[in-house]
Backbone as a ProteinNet text record, in pm:
[ID]
protein_1_A
[PRIMARY]
MYCGKCGRELPAEARFCGACGAPVSDGPPPHGAWQPAAAVAATGAGHASFWLRLAGWIIDFIVTSVGGAMLGFVIGIVYLVATAGDSDGTAGLGSGMQLLGIVFGFGYKWLLDSNGGTIGKMAVGIRVVDDVKLQPLGYSRGLGRTLMSIVSGIPFALGFLWAAWDRRGKTWHDHVAGSIVVRRT
[TERTIARY]
-1649.4	-1551.9	-1396.2	-1325.2	-1161.8	-1072.6	-952.2	-853.3	-793.9	-814.2	-738.2	-588	-500.3	-411.6	-309.7	-365.1	-317.1	-412.5	-558.6	-637.7	-701.1	-681.8	-775.2	-915.3	-1008.8	-1125.1	-1188.9	-1266.8	-1293.8	-1430.4	-1470.3	-1616.2	-1732.4	-1779.3	-1881.2	-1882.8	-1851.2	-1844.9	-1659.5	-1577	-1473.1	-1447.9	-1360	-1311.5	-1169.4	-1086.5	-951.5	-918.7	-829.9	-799.3	-708.9	-761.9	-696.1	-557.6	-536	-401.8	-285	-293.8	-228.2	-269.4	-373.2	-413.7	-452.9	-485.2	-480.5	-655.6	-701.8	-807.5	-901.1	-1028.6	-1112.1	-1197.8	-1201.9	-1319.5	-1429.6	-1558.2	-1676.3	-1640.6	-1554.7	-1553.9	-1463.6	-1460.5	-1374.8	-1274	-1145.9	-1017.8	-918.8	-811.3	-763.1	-696.5	-714.2	-650.8	-484.3	-522.7	-372.9	-362.2	-439	-448.4	-478.7	-384.8	-440.1	-523.6	-616.4	-731.6	-739.6	-796.7	-779.4	-871.5	-862.4	-922.3	-1064.2	-1107.6	-1241	-1291.4	-1258.5	-1334.9	-1365	-1244.2	-1280.2	-1413.1	-1337.9	-1480.3	-1621.5	-1623.8	-1737.3	-1788.2	-1709.9	-1807.5	-1794.1	-1659.6	-1678.9	-1609.8	-1590.9	-1556	-1394.8	-1281.5	-1124.6	-1140.5	-1241	-1192.8	-1155.2	-1089.4	-1035	-1153.8	-1198.2	-1320.4	-1221.4	-1312.6	-1269.2	-1181.5	-1296.8	-1216.2	-1112	-1111.2	-995.4	-851.4	-892.5	-757.1	-721.7	-845	-830.4	-706.7	-748	-700.3	-543.3	-538.4	-401.5	-329.6	-364.5	-312.9	-274.4	-354.1	-337	-217.9	-201.6	-81.8	27	16.4	160.2	183.9	82.2	142.3	187	145.5	249.3	357.8	392.4	515.7	584.2	579.2	670.3	663.4	577	604.6	730.1	723.5	799.7	930.9	938.7	1043.1	1070.1	1050.2	1143.9	1168.7	1082.9	1136.8	1296	1285.8	1380.3	1497.5	1499.2	1574.6	1660.9	1591.5	1615.1	1665.7	1670.1	1722.7	1849.3	1861.3	2004.9	2081.1	2026.2	2105.8	2151.1	2085.8	2068.3	2203.5	2177.1	2292	2399.7	2427.4	2552.2	2590.6	2539.8	2585.2	2635.2	2557.7	2558.2	2691.7	2726.5	2878	3015.7	2968.9	3067	3056.7	2972.9	2989.9	3054.4	3066	3108.1	3023.9	2876.9	2791.1	2816.5	2876.4	2868.5	2720.9	2704.5	2558.3	2583.2	2688	2659.5	2611.5	2695.5	2657	2527.1	2483.9	2303.8	2181	2255.9	2147	2034.7	2108.7	2027.4	1973.6	1999.3	1951.6	1795.2	1726.7	1569.5	1564.7	1590.1	1534.4	1539.9	1692.5	1755.7	1667.7	1627.7	1598.7	1401.6	1375.6	1191.1	1197.3	1324.7	1337.6	1375.9	1435.3	1504.6	1348.7	1260.3	1109	1023.2	1064.1	951.7	1030.5	1139.9	1224.1	1166.3	1220.5	1175.2	1003.5	948.2	802.3	698.2	823.6	776.9	874.5	994.7	1042.2	998.9	915.6	888.8	765.2	656	543.5	577.6	675.9	649.3	757.5	831.6	910.4	804.8	758.4	643.1	539.8	467.7	345.9	397.6	522.7	577.3	565.9	592.4	581.8	468.7	359.6	229.3	213.8	268.9	183.1	287.4	233.3	319.6	289.7	368.3	326.1	197.2	122.3	7.3	-120.3	-84.5	-204.7	-174.9	-68.4	1.9	-94.4	-105.3	-153.8	-292.5	-346.5	-508.3	-547	-466.6	-517.7	-519.3	-430.9	-470.4	-340.1	-362.3	-247.8	-282.7	-196.9	-164.3	-142.1	-228.4	-139.8	-221.8	-159.2	-193.5	-312.7	-402.6	-563.1	-609.6	-469.8	-543.8	-466.1	-353.9	-272.7	-295.6	-343.6	-351.4	-243.9	-76.6	68.2	79.7	234.3	236.8	289.4	328.1	331.7	443.8	580.4	680.6	715.9	847.5	892.8	861.7	795.1	805	675.5	548.4	441.9	395.5	472.4	485.8	482.6	594.6	633.5	544.2	485.5	395.3	287.9	222.2	109.5	138.8	286.8	304.3	323.1	333.6	327	232.3	123	4.2	-116	-16.3	-122.1	-101.8	-5.3	57.3	-58.8	-71.2	-188.8	-359	-336.8	-487.5	-532.9	-408.6	-407.2	-457.6	-426.5	-445.8	-541.4	-614.8	-789.4	-841.7	-821.3	-912.3	-900.8	-802.9	-741.4	-914.5	-946.3	-1056	-981	-893.8	-857.5	-823.5	-850.8	-836.1	-964.9	-1059	-1220.2	-1275.4	-1230.5	-1282.7	-1304.8	-1236.5	-1253.9	-1346.3	-1418.2	-1533.3	-1695.7	-1677.2	-1849.2	-1752.2	-1615.1	-1588	-1669.4	-1725.5	-1794.5	-1674.1	-1516.9	-1443.1	-1330.6	-1383.9	-1290.8	-1122.8	-1157.5	-993.9	-1046	-884.2	-869.6	-805.2	-807.3	-732.3	-596.8	-519.7	-397.9	-399.8	-507.7	-537.7	-560.7	-654.8	-683.6	-572.3	-476.3	-408.6	-291.5	-260.4	-169.8	-163.6	-338.1	-353.7	-350.1	-383	-377.5	-508.4	-503.2	-639.6	-597	-657.2	-604.4	-701.3	-705.2	-701.6	-726.6	-810.5	-806.7	-691	-621	-538.2	-567.1	-589.7	-615.9	-528.4
1229.9	1345.5	1301.6	1366.7	1302.8	1427.2	1430.6	1525.9	1544.4	1675.2	1677	1737.5	1707.4	1711	1534	1459.6	1363	1232.4	1268.8	1158.2	1091.3	1066.7	1032.3	1061.6	967.8	961.8	1034.2	1122.8	1241.7	1225	1259.5	1228.3	1344.4	1358.9	1481.6	1612.6	1605.1	1731.3	1811.4	1707.4	1758.8	1891.3	1986.4	2088.1	2084.2	2010.5	1962.1	1815.4	1789.7	1688.1	1602.7	1498.8	1428	1399.6	1362.3	1287.4	1401.3	1484.3	1586.2	1767.5	1749.2	1904.8	2007.4	1926.1	2048	2086.1	2208.3	2237.8	2196	2155.2	2093.4	2172.7	2158.4	2307.3	2189.3	2268.2	2221.3	2146.3	2234	2234.4	2103.6	2065.4	1966.7	2009	1916.1	1901.8	1983.5	2057.7	2151.5	2049.4	2098.2	2051.9	1990.4	1852.9	1753.9	1722.1	1770.4	1681.7	1538	1467.9	1321.4	1295.6	1178.4	1166	1007.1	938	784.6	712.8	576.1	512.1	502.7	464.2	516	610.3	727.9	877.1	854.3	804.1	749.9	633.8	517.9	435.9	496.2	573.1	661.2	689.1	755.5	853.8	809.2	680.4	581.4	691	805	900.7	872.8	849.1	821.9	700.5	636.7	488.2	460.4	423.2	439.5	296.1	309.5	224.4	86.6	6	-96.1	-41.6	35.1	65.1	199	244.1	323.4	232.7	155.5	40.3	-38.5	-65.4	-171.4	-29.7	83.3	134.8	148.9	173	201.1	53.9	-31.8	-182	-158.4	-128.8	-192.8	-20.3	45.6	193	62	35.8	-57.7	-172.4	-234.2	-323.7	-294.3	-193	-131.3	-55.5	15.1	50.1	-49	-180.8	-289.6	-373	-396.1	-446.9	-373.7	-265.3	-184.3	-166.3	-153.9	-120.8	-264.3	-348.8	-439.5	-546.5	-519.3	-515.5	-420.2	-288.4	-243.5	-269.6	-288.8	-356.2	-504.6	-581.9	-682.7	-671.5	-581.5	-569.8	-515.1	-440.2	-408.9	-535.8	-561.5	-689.3	-788.7	-796.3	-921.5	-872.9	-753.6	-663.7	-670	-663.7	-664	-800.8	-926.9	-1035.7	-1085.3	-1076.3	-1118.6	-1038	-905.1	-833	-933.7	-944.8	-1024.2	-1186.7	-1218.8	-1361.6	-1400.8	-1264.9	-1259.7	-1350.9	-1307.9	-1408.3	-1573.8	-1637.7	-1772.6	-1823.7	-1913	-1991.7	-2120.3	-2101.7	-2176.2	-2125.8	-2010.5	-1916.9	-1877.3	-1832.3	-1767.7	-1869.5	-1999.3	-2162.4	-2119.7	-2045.8	-2021.5	-1839.6	-1793.3	-1636.5	-1605.3	-1696.8	-1710.5	-1713.9	-1783.2	-1780.9	-1724	-1688.9	-1573.7	-1458.3	-1411.1	-1330.4	-1313	-1411.8	-1440.6	-1412.4	-1471.6	-1459.5	-1288	-1259.1	-1119.1	-999.5	-1036.3	-983.4	-1016.5	-1126	-1132.3	-1078.2	-1071.1	-1019.4	-855.1	-780.1	-624.6	-581.6	-702.4	-645.7	-656.6	-734.2	-785.3	-643.2	-625.1	-547.1	-423.5	-358.4	-276	-214.5	-319.4	-307	-353.4	-383.5	-424.4	-271.2	-215.9	-86.7	24.5	10.5	167.5	144	41.2	45.2	58.9	16	14.9	145	276.1	373	459.1	428.1	485	467.7	398.8	397.1	378.9	258.7	249.8	390.9	415.8	546.8	478.6	381.6	359.8	424.5	399.8	434.3	565.4	660.7	809.4	860.6	771.2	842	871.7	790.4	753.6	861.9	869.4	1000.9	862.8	752.6	644.2	618.9	580.6	563.4	427.6	347.2	248.5	319.9	255.9	313.3	219.1	264.9	166.4	174	91.2	72.8	169.4	216.5	305.1	400.1	423.3	535.5	615.1	544.2	609.7	688.7	611.2	634.4	519.1	527.5	430.1	314.9	181.7	57.2	55.9	68.2	64.1	-87.3	-88.2	-216.1	-378.8	-383	-498.7	-535.3	-466.9	-478.4	-473.1	-373.4	-394.7	-526.7	-575.5	-696	-830.1	-792.2	-884.7	-888.4	-808.3	-728	-799.1	-755.7	-805.1	-944.4	-984.1	-1177.5	-1204.1	-1164	-1200.7	-1174.6	-1096.4	-1035	-1124.8	-1212.6	-1338	-1390.5	-1444.3	-1555.7	-1518.9	-1372.8	-1320.8	-1320.2	-1364.2	-1366.1	-1551.7	-1626.8	-1751.7	-1812.7	-1790	-1831.7	-1744.1	-1796.6	-1666	-1522.2	-1510.2	-1351.2	-1310.3	-1378.5	-1353.7	-1290.3	-1280.5	-1189.8	-1052.8	-994.2	-883.5	-845.7	-956.1	-900	-840.2	-956.1	-879.4	-739.7	-676.7	-515.1	-467.4	-542.8	-486.4	-487.4	-572.1	-614.7	-612.7	-605.9	-567.4	-396.5	-425.3	-258	-156.7	-202.5	-81.3	-87	-196.7	-174.8	-251.8	-331.9	-379.5	-536.4	-569.4	-709.6	-779.5	-928.4	-1011.8	-982.8	-930.5	-892.8	-762.5	-663.9	-526.5	-600.3	-654.4	-722.5	-806.3	-898.6	-935.8	-826.2	-743.8	-666.7	-528.3	-550.5	-418.2	-297.6	-292.3	-197.3	-150.4	7	35.8	121.8	104.5	154	306.7	441.9	586.7	672.2	727.4	830.4	944.1	999.7	1120	1256.8	1295.4	1438.6	1544.5
1987.2	1942.9	1947.3	1895.9	1901.5	1879	1983.2	1983.6	1830.7	1823.7	1674.6	1716.7	1812.5	1819.7	1818.3	1914	1933.1	1898.1	1899.2	1815.3	1886.3	2081.6	2135.5	2181.6	2142.8	2156.9	2328.3	2287.7	2446	2472.2	2577.5	2602.5	2530.4	2501.5	2445.6	2508.7	2674.1	2728.4	2765.8	2701.7	2752.7	2648.4	2739.9	2706.2	2627.4	2733.2	2700.3	2675.3	2594.8	2592.1	2763.6	2766.9	2863.5	2886.1	2783.4	2734.6	2712.1	2601.5	2604.9	2618.1	2668.4	2730.6	2606	2520.8	2412.3	2402.5	2419.4	2404.4	2295.7	2313.1	2228.8	2148.2	2019.5	1952.5	1883.7	1873.4	1827.5	1664.3	1613.6	1480.2	1439.5	1264.7	1227	1296	1267.4	1282.2	1193.2	1256.9	1147.1	1008.4	882.5	813.7	824.4	800.3	805.4	912.1	1014.1	1182.3	1172.9	1222.4	1279.6	1321.4	1229.6	1271.3	1301	1411.9	1397.4	1330.5	1241.9	1178.3	1218.9	1348.5	1395.3	1340.1	1351.7	1263	1149.5	1077.3	925.8	912	987.5	983	982.4	1096.5	1117.5	1007.6	957	838.4	706.3	688.9	518.9	448.6	479.2	361.7	316.7	408.7	374.6	291.5	288.4	209.3	109.5	19.3	-123.7	-159.2	-261	-340.8	-395.6	-411.5	-464.5	-632.1	-728.3	-820.8	-842.1	-750.4	-760.2	-698.3	-600.8	-577.7	-747.2	-820.4	-917.9	-1023.5	-1034.6	-1094.6	-1107.7	-958.9	-899.5	-902.1	-928.4	-956.1	-1132.1	-1210.3	-1327.8	-1391.1	-1276.4	-1342.4	-1266.3	-1147.8	-1095.1	-1185.1	-1237.2	-1324.6	-1460.4	-1529.6	-1568.5	-1600	-1446.4	-1405.2	-1416.8	-1300.5	-1316.7	-1441.6	-1539.7	-1634.2	-1747	-1732.1	-1852.1	-1747.5	-1644.6	-1517	-1523.1	-1482.8	-1548.1	-1659.7	-1770.1	-1928.9	-1924.2	-1897.1	-1894.6	-1817	-1742.5	-1643.1	-1703.9	-1731.7	-1773.1	-1936	-1994.6	-2128.1	-2105.3	-2056.6	-1949.7	-1942.3	-1829.4	-1772.9	-1849.8	-1977.5	-2081.6	-2182.5	-2204.7	-2311.4	-2230.2	-2105.5	-2049.2	-2013.5	-1966.6	-1984.7	-2086.3	-2195.8	-2355.9	-2397	-2325.5	-2386	-2296.7	-2194.6	-2053.3	-2123.6	-2167.4	-2204.6	-2370.8	-2435.7	-2592.4	-2650.6	-2578.1	-2687.6	-2698.5	-2627.8	-2564	-2561.9	-2620.7	-2612.4	-2528.2	-2478.2	-2334.4	-2216.4	-2235.5	-2109.9	-2098	-2162.4	-2172.7	-2144.6	-2118.9	-2101.4	-1987.7	-1852.2	-1773.9	-1766.8	-1835.8	-1866.3	-1870.2	-1946.1	-1905.6	-1790.9	-1690.1	-1566	-1501.2	-1517	-1431	-1439	-1549.6	-1597.5	-1521.8	-1534.7	-1481.9	-1298.1	-1231.3	-1097.6	-1065.3	-1142.5	-1123.3	-1152.4	-1254.6	-1233.8	-1119.6	-1104.9	-991	-818.1	-791	-695.8	-748.9	-832	-916	-847.2	-895.1	-866.5	-709.4	-662.2	-483.3	-437.1	-454	-396.2	-417.3	-528.1	-546	-481.5	-502.8	-412.8	-269.5	-169.2	-17.1	-4.6	-79.6	-37.2	-72	-178.8	-162	-101	-30.1	41.7	164.9	201.2	324.9	403.9	305	285.4	246.7	236.6	230.5	85.9	-43.6	-159.1	-286.5	-360.7	-487.4	-572.2	-692.6	-772.8	-845.4	-904.5	-895.2	-836.2	-649.4	-576	-583.9	-584.7	-594.9	-738.6	-818.7	-972.6	-923	-831.8	-814.5	-677.8	-635.4	-502.1	-378	-386.2	-223.6	-189.7	-84.9	48.1	73.9	122.2	252.8	358.3	497.4	605.2	763.8	840.4	927.9	998.1	1051.2	1019.3	1145.3	1283	1389.7	1366.4	1343.3	1386.4	1220.8	1137.6	994	947.2	990.5	940.6	864.8	782.3	684.4	767.4	726.5	787.6	844	795.8	832	657.1	756.8	658.3	705.2	827.1	894.9	830	867.6	877.6	712.1	617.2	494.4	434.6	478.6	453.3	413.6	602.9	585	489	489.8	372.9	234.7	202.8	80.6	50.5	138.7	141.7	145.6	267.3	217.9	94.6	30.1	-132.9	-206	-163.5	-269.6	-213.6	-120.7	-74.8	-106.4	-120.6	-188.7	-331.4	-368.3	-518	-555.4	-486.5	-522.1	-524.3	-461.7	-480.7	-568	-700.8	-793.7	-779.1	-719.1	-687	-575.9	-495.8	-386.3	-281.4	-266.9	-167.7	-202.5	-364.7	-358.4	-370.1	-462.1	-490.1	-360.4	-228.4	-109.3	-92.1	-157.6	-82.9	-163.7	-265.3	-340	-252.6	-140.3	-64.6	118	124.2	322.7	309.5	412.5	436.4	425.7	484.7	514.5	358.6	287.8	153.9	190.7	245.3	297.8	223.2	155	113.3	229.1	219.4	291.2	339.4	325.9	315.9	409.5	400.1	469.4	622.5	627.7	774.2	800.1	759.6	798.4	901.1	799.7	857.9	926.9	960.2	1003.7	940.1	768.3	754	646	585.1	501.9	414.1	291.1	181	208.7	184.8	213.4	76.6	76	-22.9	53.1	-31.4	14.9	51.9	157.1	178.5	126
[MASK]
+++++++++++++++++++++++++++++++++++++++++++++++++++++++++++++++++++++++++++++++++++++++++++++++++++++++++++++++++++++++++++++++++++++++++++++++++++++++++++++++++++++++++++++++++++++++++

């Protein structure tokens, strides 16, 4: 049994939470009450499935591809106008645009996942949270998660596929960052 106010685990016979003093009810916690990850793990009800995560990733791929292409197109036009079409000035434009695309995709994933989820995750009703407090990761842990997601993709995307058979649906980067992807309530 857990306190519906602070989330502390309580003995079965408790009538009040020893940490915050809140009365303990026999029913489920109120809607929107904070629940520790242990409570979610016990039921398995809150974890996002591999297929939901994949659907969110596909949406994010489309968003970053279209967004990056539009950004690159605008910057390319501005650059060409600024250099008056000088062919000598456009030699490094392709490499610069590729680098911009990588930075755009990395920033998109890092900044949005740090605050709970990307556009794709929001569209399919899932979010990234801390494994213990079920709160957004914050920027430093989100950065670690995003960097580790690169490693997850290197060996044949094995780190991503790991979520398909992990009992809590966690990828390698979830394990390293102490995060979990859950369904929105």
